[in-house]
C-alpha positions as CSV (number, residue, x, y, z in Angstrom):
1,M,22.3,9.9,-12.0
2,R,19.6,10.4,-9.5
3,H,16.2,11.5,-10.5
4,R,15.3,14.3,-8.0
5,S,12.0,16.1,-7.8
6,R,10.4,18.3,-5.2
7,T,6.9,18.0,-3.8
8,G,4.8,20.0,-1.5
9,P,3.9,18.7,2.0
10,A,2.7,15.2,1.9
11,A,1.3,12.4,3.8
12,V,0.3,11.3,7.2
13,A,0.7,9.5,10.5
14,V,0.2,5.8,10.6
15,A,-2.6,5.1,13.0
16,L,-2.9,1.9,14.9
17,V,-6.6,0.9,14.6
18,A,-8.3,-1.1,17.1
19,S,-11.4,-2.7,18.5
20,L,-13.6,-4.0,21.1
21,A,-13.8,-7.7,21.9
22,A,-17.4,-7.3,22.8
23,G,-19.7,-8.5,20.1
24,C,-17.4,-11.4,19.0
25,G,-17.6,-15.0,19.9
26,G,-15.0,-16.2,22.4
27,D,-13.6,-18.4,19.7
28,G,-12.9,-15.4,17.4
29,S,-15.9,-16.1,15.2
30,P,-17.9,-13.2,13.7
31,D,-20.8,-11.8,15.8
32,H,-23.9,-13.7,14.8
33,T,-26.4,-11.5,16.7
34,A,-29.1,-9.9,14.6
35,G,-28.3,-12.4,11.8
36,G,-24.5,-11.8,11.9
37,P,-22.5,-10.0,9.3
38,K,-23.8,-9.8,5.7
39,R,-21.5,-12.1,3.7
40,P,-20.2,-10.7,0.4
41,A,-21.2,-12.0,-3.0
42,A,-19.7,-15.3,-4.0
43,G,-16.4,-15.0,-5.9
44,K,-14.0,-17.3,-7.7
45,P,-10.6,-18.7,-7.0
46,S,-7.6,-17.6,-9.1
47,D,-4.3,-19.0,-10.1
48,D,-2.9,-15.6,-8.9
49,P,-5.3,-14.3,-6.3
50,A,-5.3,-10.5,-5.7
51,P,-3.9,-9.9,-2.3
52,G,-6.6,-7.4,-1.5
53,D,-9.5,-9.6,-2.3
54,F,-10.4,-12.4,0.2
55,N,-13.4,-13.8,-1.8
56,G,-12.3,-13.3,-5.4
57,D,-15.3,-11.1,-6.3
58,G,-13.3,-8.3,-7.8
59,H,-13.7,-5.9,-4.9
60,D,-10.8,-5.5,-2.5
61,D,-11.5,-5.8,1.2
62,L,-10.2,-3.9,4.3
63,A,-8.4,-5.8,7.1
64,T,-7.2,-3.7,10.0
65,V,-6.6,-4.0,13.8
66,V,-8.7,-1.6,15.8
67,Y,-7.4,-0.6,19.3
68,S,-9.9,0.4,22.1
69,E,-9.2,1.6,25.6
70,S,-11.3,2.7,28.6
71,K,-11.5,6.3,29.5
72,D,-9.2,5.8,32.4
73,K,-6.8,3.9,30.2
74,K,-6.7,0.9,32.5
75,R,-8.3,-1.5,30.1
76,Y,-7.8,-2.0,26.4
77,A,-8.7,-4.5,23.6
78,E,-7.6,-5.2,20.1
79,T,-9.8,-6.5,17.3
80,L,-8.9,-7.7,13.9
81,T,-11.6,-6.3,11.7
82,V,-12.4,-7.2,8.1
83,V,-14.8,-5.2,5.9
84,Y,-15.7,-6.4,2.4
85,G,-15.7,-4.2,-0.7
86,S,-18.7,-3.8,-2.9
87,P,-19.8,-1.7,-6.0
88,D,-20.7,1.0,-3.4
89,G,-17.4,0.8,-1.5
90,L,-16.9,-0.7,1.9
91,N,-19.9,-2.6,3.1
92,S,-20.1,-1.9,6.9
93,A,-22.8,-4.6,7.3
94,S,-20.2,-7.2,6.3
95,A,-17.8,-6.4,9.2
96,Q,-16.2,-9.5,10.6
97,R,-14.5,-9.2,14.0
98,T,-11.8,-11.4,15.6
99,P,-10.6,-10.3,19.1
100,A,-7.0,-10.8,20.1
101,S,-8.1,-12.2,23.5
102,R,-9.7,-15.5,22.7
103,K,-10.1,-17.3,26.0
104,T,-9.9,-16.9,29.8
105,G,-6.5,-15.7,30.9
106,E,-5.8,-13.8,27.7
107,K,-7.3,-10.4,28.7
108,G,-5.0,-7.7,27.4
109,A,-3.6,-9.8,24.6
110,G,-2.8,-8.0,21.3
111,F,-1.7,-8.7,17.8
112,V,2.1,-8.7,17.6
113,S,2.5,-8.7,13.8
114,R,0.7,-6.9,11.0
115,P,-1.9,-9.0,9.3
116,L,-0.3,-10.8,6.3
117,R,-2.4,-11.2,3.1
118,T,-1.3,-14.4,1.3
119,D,-2.7,-17.6,-0.2
120,L,-1.2,-19.8,2.6
121,D,-2.9,-23.1,1.5
122,G,-2.7,-22.6,-2.3
123,D,-6.5,-22.9,-3.0
124,G,-6.7,-19.7,-5.1
125,F,-8.1,-17.5,-2.4
126,T,-6.2,-14.9,-0.3
127,D,-6.0,-15.7,3.4
128,L,-5.2,-13.6,6.5
129,V,-2.4,-14.6,8.9
130,V,-1.6,-12.7,12.1
131,G,0.4,-13.4,15.3
132,R,-0.9,-12.8,18.9
133,G,1.0,-12.0,22.1
134,K,0.7,-10.7,25.7
135,A,3.4,-8.8,27.7
136,G,6.1,-9.8,25.2
137,A,5.2,-13.5,25.2
138,P,3.8,-15.0,22.0
139,L,0.3,-16.6,22.2
140,G,0.2,-18.2,18.7
141,T,-0.7,-17.4,15.1
142,L,-4.2,-17.1,13.7
143,A,-5.3,-17.8,10.1
144,L,-8.5,-16.8,8.5
145,F,-8.8,-18.8,5.3
146,G,-10.4,-17.1,2.3
147,G,-13.2,-18.6,0.2
148,A,-15.9,-17.7,-2.3
149,R,-18.0,-16.1,0.5
150,G,-15.1,-14.5,2.4
151,L,-12.9,-15.4,5.3
152,G,-13.7,-18.2,7.6
153,R,-13.5,-18.3,11.3
154,A,-10.1,-17.7,12.9
155,T,-8.1,-20.9,13.6
156,E,-4.9,-21.4,15.6
157,L,-2.1,-22.7,13.4
158,A,0.1,-25.5,14.7
159,L,3.4,-23.6,14.2
160,P,6.5,-24.0,16.3
161,D,6.4,-22.5,19.8
162,G,7.1,-18.8,19.9
163,F,6.8,-18.3,16.1
164,Q,5.6,-14.9,15.1
165,P,5.0,-14.4,11.4
166,R,6.8,-11.2,10.1
167,A,6.6,-11.9,6.4
168,A,4.9,-14.3,3.9
169,A,6.6,-14.9,0.5
170,D,8.0,-17.7,-1.7
171,F,11.6,-17.7,-0.7
172,D,12.7,-21.0,-2.4
173,G,10.9,-20.5,-5.7
174,D,8.7,-23.7,-5.5
175,G,5.5,-21.8,-6.0
176,S,4.3,-22.1,-2.4
177,V,4.1,-19.4,0.2
178,D,6.6,-19.5,3.1
179,L,6.4,-17.8,6.5
180,L,9.3,-15.9,8.1
181,D,10.1,-15.0,11.7
182,G,13.3,-13.0,12.2
183,G,13.7,-13.8,15.9
184,H,13.0,-11.7,19.0
185,G,14.9,-9.8,21.8
186,G,18.6,-9.2,22.1
187,T,20.9,-7.7,24.7
188,G,20.7,-4.4,22.9
189,D,17.0,-4.2,23.4
190,P,16.2,-2.5,26.8
191,N,12.9,-4.4,27.0
192,A,14.5,-7.9,26.4
193,T,15.6,-10.2,29.2
194,G,18.3,-12.0,27.3
195,P,20.1,-12.5,24.0
196,G,18.2,-12.5,20.7
197,T,16.6,-15.7,19.5
198,D,17.2,-17.3,16.1
199,G,14.9,-16.6,13.2
200,L,12.9,-19.4,11.6
201,L,11.7,-19.9,8.0
202,L,8.8,-22.3,7.5
203,Y,8.5,-23.5,4.0
204,G,5.2,-24.2,2.4
205,P,3.0,-25.6,1.2
206,F,1.0,-25.5,4.4
207,D,-2.1,-27.5,5.2
208,R,-4.9,-25.9,7.1
209,T,-3.5,-26.9,10.4
210,G,-0.4,-24.8,9.7
211,T,2.0,-27.7,9.3
212,P,4.9,-26.6,7.0
213,K,6.7,-28.9,4.5
214,R,10.1,-28.1,6.2
215,Q,11.9,-25.4,8.1
216,A,15.3,-23.6,8.3
217,V,16.8,-21.9,11.4
218,L,18.2,-18.4,10.6
219,D,21.1,-16.6,12.3
220,L,19.9,-13.0,12.2
221,D,20.4,-11.8,15.8
222,Q,23.9,-10.1,15.3
223,Q,25.6,-12.2,18.1
224,G,22.5,-12.0,20.2
225,Y,22.6,-8.2,20.4
226,A,19.7,-7.3,18.1
227,T,16.9,-9.0,16.1
228,P,15.0,-7.5,13.2
229,S,12.3,-4.9,13.9
230,S,10.8,-5.1,10.4
231,A,10.9,-7.4,7.4
232,T,10.1,-6.2,3.8
233,T,9.9,-8.8,1.1
234,G,9.9,-8.6,-2.7
235,D,11.3,-10.4,-5.8
236,F,13.7,-7.6,-6.7
237,D,15.7,-9.7,-9.3
238,A,12.7,-11.6,-10.9
239,D,14.3,-15.0,-10.3
240,G,11.1,-16.4,-8.6
241,K,12.7,-16.4,-5.2
242,A,11.8,-13.5,-2.8
243,E,14.4,-11.3,-1.1
244,V,14.0,-9.7,2.3
245,V,15.2,-6.4,3.8
246,F,15.5,-6.4,7.6
247,T,15.8,-3.3,9.7
248,Y,17.3,-3.3,13.2
249,S,16.6,-0.7,15.9
250,F,19.1,-0.3,18.7
251,D,21.3,2.3,20.4
252,A,24.9,1.0,20.8
253,E,26.8,4.3,21.1
254,E,27.6,4.0,24.8
255,D,27.3,0.2,25.1
256,E,30.9,-1.2,25.5
257,S,29.5,-4.7,25.1
258,A,28.0,-4.1,21.7
259,P,29.6,-6.1,18.8
260,E,31.8,-4.1,16.4
261,D,30.1,-5.2,13.2
262,L,26.5,-4.2,14.0
263,H,24.3,-3.2,11.0
264,T,20.9,-1.5,11.0
265,V,19.9,-3.0,7.6
266,G,20.2,-6.6,6.4
267,Y,19.6,-7.7,2.8
268,Y,19.1,-11.4,2.2
269,E,18.5,-13.5,-0.9
270,G,16.0,-16.3,-0.8
271,G,17.2,-19.8,-1.5
272,A,16.4,-23.5,-1.2
273,D,18.1,-23.9,2.2
274,G,17.4,-20.6,4.0
275,L,18.5,-17.0,3.4
276,V,21.9,-15.8,2.1
277,R,23.1,-12.3,3.1
278,D,24.1,-9.9,0.3
279,A,25.9,-7.2,2.3
280,A,26.9,-5.2,-0.8
281,R,23.4,-3.9,-1.2
282,E,23.0,-2.8,2.4
283,P,24.9,0.6,2.6
284,R,22.6,2.4,0.1
285,I,19.5,1.1,1.8
286,S,20.9,2.0,5.3
287,E,21.9,5.5,4.1
288,A,18.3,6.2,2.9
289,V,16.3,4.9,5.9
290,S,18.6,6.0,8.8
291,T,17.5,8.6,11.3
292,F,18.5,9.6,14.9
293,D,15.6,7.4,16.1
294,G,16.5,4.3,14.1
295,P,15.8,3.2,10.6
296,R,12.4,4.0,8.9
297,T,10.5,1.0,7.5
298,P,10.8,0.2,3.8
299,A,8.0,-1.1,1.5
300,A,8.0,-3.1,-1.7
301,G,6.0,-2.7,-4.9
302,D,6.3,-2.4,-8.7
303,A,6.7,1.4,-8.9
304,D,7.7,1.5,-12.6
305,G,5.4,-1.1,-14.0
306,D,8.1,-3.4,-15.5
307,G,6.9,-6.5,-13.6
308,I,9.8,-6.5,-11.1
309,D,9.4,-5.4,-7.5
310,D,11.1,-2.2,-6.4
311,L,12.1,-1.1,-2.9
312,L,10.5,2.1,-1.5
313,L,12.6,3.8,1.2
314,P,11.3,6.6,3.4
315,T,14.3,8.9,3.7
316,Q,15.6,11.7,5.9
317,L,17.7,13.8,3.5
318,A,20.3,15.0,5.9
319,V,21.4,14.0,9.4
320,A,21.9,17.4,11.1
321,P,23.1,18.1,14.7
322,A,20.5,17.4,17.3
323,D,19.8,21.1,17.9
324,M,19.4,21.9,14.2
325,P,16.5,21.1,11.9
326,A,17.1,18.3,9.4
327,E,17.2,19.1,5.7
328,G,13.9,17.4,4.9
329,G,12.2,14.2,4.0
330,A,11.9,12.2,0.8
331,L,10.9,8.9,-0.8
332,T,13.8,7.0,-2.4
333,I,12.9,4.3,-4.9
334,L,15.5,1.6,-5.7
335,Y,14.4,-0.2,-8.8
336,G,14.5,-3.9,-9.2
337,A,16.2,-5.5,-12.2
338,K,17.1,-9.0,-13.4
339,S,20.7,-8.1,-12.6
340,G,19.7,-7.2,-9.0
341,L,18.2,-4.4,-6.9
342,G,19.5,-1.0,-7.9
343,S,21.5,-2.2,-10.8
344,G,19.2,-1.1,-13.7
345,R,17.1,2.1,-13.8
346,S,18.6,5.1,-11.9
347,E,17.0,5.5,-8.5
348,S,14.4,8.2,-7.8
349,V,14.5,10.6,-4.9
350,I,11.2,12.4,-4.5
351,E,11.5,15.2,-2.0
352,G,8.9,16.7,0.3
353,E,8.3,20.1,1.7
354,G,5.6,20.9,4.2
355,G,4.1,24.4,4.7
356,E,6.6,26.9,5.9
357,K,9.1,24.2,6.9
358,R,10.3,21.0,5.4
359,R,9.0,17.8,6.9
360,I,11.5,15.0,7.6
361,D,8.8,12.4,7.9
362,F,7.5,12.8,4.4
363,G,7.5,9.5,2.6
364,S,6.2,7.3,5.4
365,S,4.1,4.2,4.7
366,P,4.6,4.2,0.9
367,A,2.2,2.0,-1.1
368,V,2.0,1.4,-4.9
369,G,-1.2,1.2,-7.0
370,D,-3.0,2.8,-9.9
371,V,-5.1,5.6,-8.5
372,D,-5.8,7.5,-11.7
373,G,-6.3,4.4,-13.8
374,D,-3.9,5.4,-16.6
375,G,-2.0,2.1,-16.4
376,K,1.1,3.7,-14.7
377,P,1.8,2.9,-11.1
378,D,1.3,5.7,-8.6
379,V,2.6,5.9,-5.0
380,V,0.8,7.2,-1.9
381,V,2.7,8.3,1.2
382,N,2.0,9.8,4.6
383,T,3.5,12.7,6.5
384,P,2.6,12.0,10.1
385,G,4.0,15.3,11.5
386,Y,2.3,17.7,9.1
387,R,0.8,20.6,11.0
388,G,1.5,19.3,14.5
389,R,0.1,15.8,14.4
390,D,-2.7,16.5,11.9
391,G,-1.1,14.4,9.2
392,K,-1.3,14.4,5.4
393,V,-1.7,11.9,2.6
394,T,0.0,12.6,-0.8
395,L,-0.5,11.0,-4.2
396,L,2.6,10.9,-6.3
397,P,1.4,10.0,-9.8
398,G,3.3,7.9,-12.4
399,G,4.5,10.0,-15.3
400,A,5.5,9.6,-18.9
401,S,8.9,8.4,-17.9
402,G,7.3,5.4,-16.2
403,V,8.2,6.4,-12.7
404,P,6.3,8.3,-9.9
405,S,7.3,11.9,-9.2
406,A,6.0,15.1,-7.6
407,D,4.7,16.4,-10.9
408,G,1.0,16.6,-10.6
409,E,1.0,15.5,-6.9
410,Q,-2.2,15.7,-4.9
411,A,-2.2,16.2,-1.1
412,V,-5.2,15.5,1.2
413,D,-5.2,16.6,4.9
414,P,-7.9,17.1,7.6
415,L,-8.7,20.6,6.3
416,T,-9.1,19.7,2.7
417,D,-12.5,21.0,1.4
418,G,-15.2,18.3,0.8
419,L,-14.2,15.6,3.3
420,P,-17.2,14.2,5.1
421,G,-17.5,14.4,8.9
422,T,-15.7,16.7,11.4
423,P,-12.0,16.7,12.1
424,N,-10.5,17.3,15.5
425,P,-9.8,21.1,15.8
426,H,-6.6,20.7,17.8
427,K,-4.1,19.6,15.1
428,W,-4.1,16.1,16.4
429,N,-6.0,14.1,13.8
430,A,-3.2,11.5,12.9
431,F,-4.8,11.4,9.4
432,S,-3.0,8.6,7.7
433,H,-3.6,6.0,5.0
434,Q,-3.2,2.3,5.8
435,P,-1.3,0.3,3.2
436,P,-2.0,-1.5,0.9
437,L,-3.9,0.5,-1.6
438,L,-7.2,-1.2,-2.3
439,D,-9.8,-1.0,-5.1
440,V,-12.8,-1.5,-2.8
441,D,-15.5,-0.6,-5.4
442,G,-13.9,-2.6,-8.2
443,D,-13.8,0.3,-10.7
444,G,-10.2,-0.2,-11.7
445,H,-8.9,2.7,-9.6
446,S,-6.9,2.1,-6.4
447,D,-8.3,3.7,-3.3
448,A,-6.5,4.7,-0.1
449,V,-8.2,3.9,3.2
450,V,-7.3,6.6,5.8
451,F,-7.9,6.2,9.5
452,A,-8.4,9.3,11.6
453,P,-8.9,8.3,15.3
454,L,-10.1,11.7,16.6
455,W,-12.6,12.4,13.8
456,Q,-16.2,12.9,14.6
457,K,-15.6,14.1,18.2
458,R,-13.2,11.2,18.9
459,A,-15.6,8.5,17.5
460,G,-13.0,7.9,14.8
461,A,-13.4,7.4,11.1
462,F,-12.2,5.3,8.2
463,L,-12.2,7.7,5.1
464,V,-12.0,5.9,1.8
465,L,-10.2,8.3,-0.7
466,R,-11.6,6.9,-3.9
467,G,-9.4,6.9,-7.0
468,S,-10.6,8.5,-10.3
469,G,-9.1,9.7,-13.6
470,E,-8.1,12.9,-11.8
471,G,-6.6,11.3,-8.7
472,F,-8.4,11.2,-5.4
473,E,-12.0,12.3,-5.8
474,V,-12.5,14.2,-2.6
475,G,-16.1,14.9,-3.2
476,R,-16.9,11.2,-3.2
477,V,-15.0,10.1,-0.1
478,Q,-16.7,7.3,1.9
479,L,-16.8,7.6,5.7
480,V,-17.2,4.5,7.9
481,S,-17.0,4.8,11.6
482,P,-15.5,2.1,13.9
483,G,-18.9,2.1,15.7
484,E,-20.7,1.1,12.5
485,L,-18.3,-1.9,12.3
486,G,-19.1,-3.0,15.9
487,V,-15.8,-1.8,17.3
488,P,-16.2,1.5,19.0
489,L,-12.9,3.1,20.1
490,R,-13.9,3.3,23.8
491,L,-14.6,0.2,25.9
492,K,-18.0,0.1,27.6
């Protein structure tokens, strides 16, 4: 039986955050003018380092990509920006910046994969790994290695040519982190110039040059037609080896050359020699994430607190004719179990409803944490299309039954009383939290970091929605502007 609950409008648009290359060394090192960034307090390594904490001091740290453009939109820059947590929240004086363009000839380069938080070298500190590219061509992979005083300078990893890290997890169960690239291009991609490339799995342990222990080539491109557009990993059966859910975006309805057995979702089990497909689990996942515009992106996390990863699926409840409104949006949770994903606890379908009309984009960017500190996992989601493009963030608290629901939900949007600063008045705030949930002040409550690019008369703002025993404490929200971090949203 499905657990089905209703919720009010929820959530918010995912904003791409970005930044200015000025103020950073050409080698990607932090800006050392005026004494450079204030380094965080020394922390300690751990046998199981917290993914959010780069220096092991008990305060999670923000890592985001900030996007800047000139007023005429002819120039742009992307900057990987790290801000360390402290007892007072995010410490803007600690901001560490790494531009995507690192040398002559790379102007206009960008980050082509989301920053991955993982202990790549196994030293007990969380590291940051991200791929770079320009005009569709890869430029390499950067690693910033964690340590007692935070992340070091960005270094280029010696990975195979063209490798772009999509996921980091232990796929073979040996206790070391592996890096996964699902491949690129495909004849079903209008932006591609040829058939899709093979995927590649690099097995750890890695040394600090990026040399893997071994590698496995993966056939994931569906006869060259399509390669994965997203990769979501988790250990959904608690066997010590990660699984991965791929989504594929393509439109093959009028393409006579398209293969007959195309699939928009791929589910693969990790193993010693690569990945093994489990097609039996794909239909339910595909049903949940499918839309007219392609599949929505899943997330993973332990949503019921049993120690096993679960799969969180942003869901469009009904596919209606193109000229009719869809039924609405929801978050579907398929629970992990030792017998396999979806084979234990009944799934949850948490529905959303926004204002006078239901929002089909409720449930975007789901993330798991403990916001209210009661020991039960909570889930935070976005609704990007709420009130035009204003956006909304919704907290779905964990309940007595051990699973999140709409009971006691809390929604925060640009017009919520008590938020600091000034929202854009034209329903265009793109107010959205950026996963993962972080405990930036170390008080035992997960916080959600929202980015609002048009806040403060287009200066932009990071708004830290701090967790408390009552949920998000709106009267104690911290505002940090990109300009304070040395990455204004407009190029000079």
